[in-house]
N, C-alpha and C positions, 0 to 999 in steps of 0.2 A: 597517501589513500586513495582511491579512486571514488568519484562520487556516482550518485545515481540519481536519474531525476525519475520520479512515480507520478503519474497520473491517474485519477479515478475515473473509471470510463463507464462504470456501470454502478446501480444504485445497491444501496446496502439493505434496503427495504426487503423484510421477509426471509433474510439470511440469518445463519445461527449465529448466536450472541458470541461465540469464538471468533468468528470471522468480524462481526462487529466491533468487538473489542481489539483486534487485531489492527483494523481500520483507523480506530482513534488512537491507539499508541504510536501510529506512523505519522499521526496529526490530520489525517483527514478530516474535514467537518462538511464538504459539501461536494456536489459534483462538477466534474471537469477541474477539480481543484490540483495543483501540482506541488509536490513537496522535494525535497532535495537531501538527500542523506549520505553520508560515509557507506561504503561497501562492504561493511563487515558482516562475518557470518550469521550475526543474530539478524540483523535487517534481510539479508538475503534469505534467511529462513523465514521470516514473517512475509517476504513477499511470494516466497514459494506455496505459501497458503492461501493467499489471495488472488492467486495469477490471474484467475478467471475475472478478476472486477478492476483488475489496473493494466496500465501500459506503462512498459519500463524503457527508459533510455539512458543508455550508458554516459 
C-alpha cells in the first residue's frame, strides 16, 4: 500500500472541534510536524476534511 506524508502548515487555533479532533487522530501535535500514514480510504477521507490545513506528499 502507498504511503502519504502529511505536514501541518496552518494552525488549528479557532477551528471547529471536529477539525481539531481529525488533526489529533492523524497524529499532529504542533505546527510543521510531518506524519506518515498508509493511503487507506479512511486516512484519505480525513485528509480531505482538513486539506486547507495540511500539505500532502505521495
